[in-house]
C-alpha positions in Angstrom: -73.4 -12.9 -31.2 -74.9 -9.5 -30.9 -72.9 -6.3 -31.1 -75.0 -4.7 -28.4 -77.5 -6.2 -25.9 -79.7 -3.7 -24.0 -81.2 -5.0 -20.8 -84.5 -3.2 -20.2 -87.1 -2.3 -22.7 -88.4 0.9 -21.1 -88.1 4.4 -22.6 -84.3 4.7 -22.1 -83.6 1.2 -23.5 -85.8 1.6 -26.6 -84.5 5.1 -27.4 -80.9 4.0 -26.9 -81.5 1.2 -29.3 -82.9 3.6 -31.9 -80.1 6.0 -31.5 -77.6 3.2 -31.9 -79.2 2.1 -35.1 -79.2 5.7 -36.4 -75.5 6.0 -35.7 -74.6 2.6 -37.3 -77.3 0.6 -39.0 -75.0 -2.4 -39.4 -75.0 -3.0 -35.7 -76.8 -6.2 -34.5 -78.8 -4.9 -31.6 -81.1 -6.8 -29.1 -83.4 -5.6 -26.4 -84.2 -7.9 -23.5 -87.4 -7.0 -21.5 -88.8 -9.1 -18.7 -92.4 -7.9 -19.3 -94.6 -9.1 -22.1 -94.1 -5.9 -24.2 -91.7 -3.0 -24.8 -92.4 0.2 -22.8 -94.6 -1.8 -20.4 -95.2 0.9 -17.8 -96.3 3.7 -20.2 -99.8 4.4 -21.4 -100.9 4.7 -25.0 -100.5 8.2 -26.4 -97.7 9.1 -24.0 -95.0 11.1 -25.8 -91.3 10.5 -25.8 -88.5 12.8 -27.1 -86.5 11.3 -30.0 -84.2 13.5 -32.1 -86.0 16.8 -32.8 -89.5 15.3 -32.3 -91.7 13.7 -29.8 -93.2 10.3 -30.6 -96.0 8.2 -29.0 -95.3 4.8 -27.6 -96.8 3.0 -30.6 -94.5 4.9 -33.0 -91.4 3.9 -31.0 -92.5 0.3 -31.0 -93.0 0.3 -34.7 -89.6 1.9 -35.3 -87.9 -0.9 -33.4 -89.5 -3.4 -35.6 -88.8 -1.5 -38.8 -85.1 -1.1 -37.9 -84.7 -4.8 -37.5 -83.8 -4.5 -33.8 -84.3 -7.9 -32.1 -86.7 -7.9 -29.1 -86.8 -10.7 -26.5 -90.0 -10.3 -24.4 -90.7 -12.1 -21.1 -87.0 -12.5 -20.9 -85.7 -11.8 -17.4 -82.0 -12.0 -17.0 -80.9 -14.7 -14.6 -77.1 -14.3 -15.0 -74.7 -11.7 -16.4 -71.0 -12.4 -16.9 -68.0 -11.7 -19.0 -66.1 -14.5 -20.8 -62.5 -13.7 -21.5 -62.2 -16.7 -23.9 -64.6 -15.2 -26.4 -64.0 -11.6 -25.2 -67.8 -11.1 -24.9 -70.6 -10.7 -22.4 -72.9 -13.5 -21.7 -76.6 -13.0 -20.9 -78.5 -15.9 -19.5 -82.3 -16.2 -19.6 -84.6 -19.2 -18.9 -84.6 -19.9 -22.6 -80.9 -19.7 -23.6 -77.6 -18.0 -23.3 -76.8 -15.0 -25.5 -73.6 -13.1 -26.1 -72.6 -9.6 -27.1 -69.5 -7.4 -27.4 -71.2 -4.7 -25.3 -74.1 -4.6 -22.8 -76.2 -1.6 -21.8 -78.1 -1.8 -18.6 -81.3 0.3 -18.7 -83.5 -1.8 -16.3 -84.1 0.9 -13.8 -83.7 0.0 -10.1 -84.5 -3.7 -10.7 -83.3 -5.4 -7.5 -82.3 -8.6 -9.4 -80.1 -6.8 -11.9 -78.6 -4.6 -9.2 -77.7 -7.8 -7.2 -76.0 -9.2 -10.3 -74.0 -6.0 -10.8 -73.0 -6.1 -7.2 -71.7 -9.7 -7.7 -69.6 -8.3 -10.6 -68.0 -5.7 -8.2 -70.0 -2.8 -9.5 -70.6 -0.3 -6.6 -74.3 0.3 -5.9 -76.4 2.2 -3.4 -79.5 0.7 -1.7 -82.8 1.6 -3.3 -84.8 3.9 -1.1 -87.9 6.1 -1.2 -86.8 9.6 -2.6 -90.0 11.5 -3.3 -93.7 10.8 -2.6 -97.2 12.3 -2.5 -98.5 13.6 0.8 -101.7 12.6 2.6 -103.8 14.4 5.2 -107.1 14.0 6.9 -107.7 17.7 6.6 -111.3 18.2 5.4 -110.3 21.2 3.2 -108.6 18.8 0.7 -111.3 17.8 -1.8 -110.8 15.6 -4.8 -110.2 17.5 -8.1 -109.3 14.7 -10.4 -106.4 15.4 -12.9 -106.6 19.2 -12.6 -103.2 20.8 -12.2 -103.3 23.9 -9.9 -100.4 26.4 -9.7 -99.4 27.1 -6.1 -96.5 28.2 -3.9 -95.7 25.2 -1.6 -93.7 25.5 1.5 -92.3 23.0 4.0 -92.5 24.6 7.4 -91.3 23.7 10.9 -93.7 21.7 13.0 -94.7 23.7 16.1 -97.6 24.3 18.4 -100.8 25.3 16.7 -101.3 28.9 17.8 -104.0 31.3 16.6 -102.4 33.7 14.2 -101.7 37.2 15.7 -103.4 39.8 13.5 -101.4 42.8 14.7 -97.8 42.8 13.4 -95.2 43.4 16.0 -91.9 45.0 14.9 -89.9 42.7 17.2 -91.4 39.5 15.7 -89.8 38.2 12.5 -91.8 36.3 10.1 -91.2 32.5 10.2 -89.1 31.4 7.2 -90.0 28.1 5.5 -87.5 25.3 5.5 -88.1 25.0 1.7 -90.4 26.9 -0.7 -91.1 26.1 -4.3 -93.6 27.3 -6.9 -95.2 24.7 -9.2 -98.3 22.6 -9.8 -100.1 20.2 -7.5 -103.0 17.8 -7.9 -105.5 17.5 -5.1 -107.1 14.2 -4.3 -109.4 13.4 -1.4 -107.0 13.6 1.5 -104.0 13.6 -0.7 -101.8 16.1 -2.7 -99.3 15.1 -5.4 -97.8 16.7 -8.5 -94.4 17.9 -9.6 -93.8 20.5 -6.9 -94.8 18.0 -4.2 -92.2 15.6 -5.4 -89.6 18.3 -5.5 -90.3 19.3 -1.9 -90.4 15.7 -0.6 -87.2 14.9 -2.5 -85.6 17.8 -0.7 -86.9 16.5 2.6 -85.6 13.0 2.1 -82.2 14.4 1.2 -82.1 16.4 4.5 -83.1 13.6 6.8 -81.7 10.1 7.5 -85.1 8.4 7.6 -88.6 9.2 6.3 -90.4 11.6 8.6 -93.7 10.5 10.2 -95.2 14.0 9.9 -94.6 16.8 7.5 -96.1 20.3 7.8 -96.7 22.2 4.6 -98.2 25.5 3.6 -100.1 26.1 0.4 -100.5 29.5 -1.2 -103.2 29.2 -3.9 -102.3 32.6 -5.3 -98.5 32.7 -5.4 -98.4 36.3 -6.5 -100.0 37.5 -3.3 -99.0 37.6 0.4 -101.6 37.4 3.1 -101.7 41.2 3.5 -101.8 41.8 -0.3 -104.7 39.3 -0.5 -106.7 41.2 2.1 -106.4 44.3 0.0 -107.4 42.5 -3.2 -110.4 40.9 -1.5 -111.5 44.4 -0.3 -111.3 45.5 -4.0 -113.4 42.6 -5.1 -116.0 43.5 -2.4 -116.2 47.0 -3.7 -116.4 46.1 -7.4 -118.7 43.1 -7.1 -120.9 43.8 -4.0 -124.0 42.0 -5.2 -122.4 38.8 -6.5 -122.6 35.6 -4.5 -119.1 34.7 -3.2 -119.4 31.0 -3.7 -120.3 31.5 -7.4 -117.3 33.8 -8.2 -114.2 31.6 -7.7 -111.0 33.7 -7.8 -107.5 32.8 -9.3 -108.9 30.1 -11.5 -109.5 27.8 -8.6 -111.9 24.9 -9.3 -115.4 25.5 -7.8 -115.0 22.6 -5.3 -111.8 23.9 -3.9 -113.1 27.5 -3.7 -116.2 26.3 -1.8 -113.9 24.3 0.6 -111.9 27.4 1.4 -115.0 29.5 1.9 -116.3 26.9 4.3 -113.0 26.9 6.2 -113.3 30.7 6.5 -116.8 30.3 7.8 -118.4 32.1 4.8 -121.9 30.9 3.9 -122.8 29.6 0.4 -125.3 32.4 -0.1 -123.3 35.3 1.2 -122.7 38.2 -1.1 -119.4 40.1 -1.3 -121.1 43.2 0.3 -121.8 41.2 3.4 -118.2 40.1 4.0 -116.8 41.5 7.3 -113.1 42.3 8.0 -112.6 39.2 10.1 -113.9 37.0 7.3 -111.8 38.8 4.7 -108.7 38.2 6.8 -109.6 34.5 7.4 -110.3 33.9 3.6 -106.9 35.6 2.8 -105.2 33.2 5.2 -106.9 30.2 3.6 -105.9 31.4 0.1 -102.2 32.3 0.9 -101.3 30.4 4.1 -103.3 27.1 4.2 -101.3 25.0 6.6 -101.6 21.2 6.6 -100.3 18.4 8.8 -99.4 15.6 6.4 -97.5 12.4 6.2 -95.9 10.4 3.4 -98.4 8.6 1.2 -96.7 5.3 0.5 -99.7 3.1 -0.4 -99.3 3.3 -4.2 -95.8 2.3 -5.5 -96.5 3.9 -8.9 -96.8 7.3 -7.1 -93.4 7.0 -5.4 -90.0 7.9 -6.8 -86.9 5.9 -5.7 -83.3 6.7 -5.5 -80.3 4.4 -5.4 -78.7 2.1 -7.9 -75.3 2.1 -9.6 -73.1 4.8 -8.1 -72.1 7.5 -10.6 -68.6 7.2 -9.2 -68.5 3.7 -10.6 -68.8 5.0 -14.2 -66.8 7.3 -16.4 -68.0 10.4 -18.3 -69.6 8.1 -20.9 -71.5 6.0 -18.3 -69.2 3.0 -18.9 -68.1 0.9 -15.9 -64.7 1.8 -14.6 -63.9 -1.8 -13.8 -65.8 -3.7 -16.5 -65.1 -2.3 -20.0 -68.0 -2.8 -22.4 -70.7 -2.5 -19.7 -72.7 0.7 -19.8 -75.5 2.2 -17.8 -78.3 4.5 -18.9 -81.4 5.9 -17.2 -82.7 5.3 -13.7 -80.4 2.4 -13.0 -77.9 5.2 -12.0 -78.2 6.3 -8.4 -78.4 10.0 -9.2 -81.6 9.5 -11.3 -85.0 9.0 -9.6 -87.5 6.6 -11.0 -90.4 8.2 -12.8 -93.8 8.5 -11.2 -97.1 8.3 -13.0 -97.8 12.0 -12.6 -94.2 13.2 -13.0 -92.6 14.7 -16.0 -91.2 12.0 -18.2 -87.4 12.6 -18.2 -85.1 11.0 -20.8 -81.4 11.4 -20.2 -79.7 13.7 -22.6 -76.6 11.5 -22.5 -78.3 8.8 -24.5 -77.3 10.2 -27.9 -73.7 10.8 -26.9 -73.5 7.3 -25.4 -74.9 5.7 -28.6 -72.4 7.5 -30.7 -69.5 6.3 -28.6 -70.7 2.7 -28.7 -71.6 2.7 -32.4 -68.2 4.1 -33.4 -66.1 2.0 -31.0 
């Protein structure tokens, strides 16, 4: 019999096992992972927080071996039950039945595990799309690879496309965005992703009962400037750099391809110099830089780029993430409904409760 069985060999499962061992090295710990290796969805060189340091995937795998933690790979769980006769949990795989005093579920939003938890009476929430990239056929979006670009991203109300009025009227108030966040995006051909995109789309899914078919966003490529302030800045550049070719002098650290795309949208020729820029072109370029509006829709074609919500309800657990109705059954990581699954481009998040949970289990 094991003292602790951990179901799921992802980052949360592996780090939980290592913390358990550091708290009590006499514990007999096992990790069950349905894939062929631990940390199956992470690339080599990816860093994970452990203690006061960050370690690559290979280092964590080596530590598991060094600590004598048992690892069962290609071991999907077919049944999970509690046996009162032996006062232990039983874990069934296609190979054998294993038992443990305590079980930690760290399998993410695995539908098979969630179904088994439901059968045990654990309250769960249906897994649904929570955050996603956006796609658009707008020709201004050009592929920039893995470049992270700082922007101010806004979700705005969908309305009729009207040519912007250049003269400000005192009686007209400026349209307020539904949500506005500053952060980094990645631009692909016809698609935008990145941390701030996931934050915005997570907010959108929380506000609406179903996924919207269309989403209108506004990108400010120079977050410190408004449209009016940008006009003034561009006039200054025109005065200071009159003989320079505009296409060869990208501003605000924008990649050359994106800068060229914005110039084209503002109808500024590739060979035009700053001194030849007219007021209408300055105003149009300022709008492209600070108020680039896009009609987009959810990009759901790549599951690795989508974050999901749902899983075990937090109300079904206590402050130590232990089941309220099944003592000895714990949950950590994205199996919990309030934690989104990670995305390939997202920040790798490791729950800060792992160390506290490990201490509670190790000392119990």
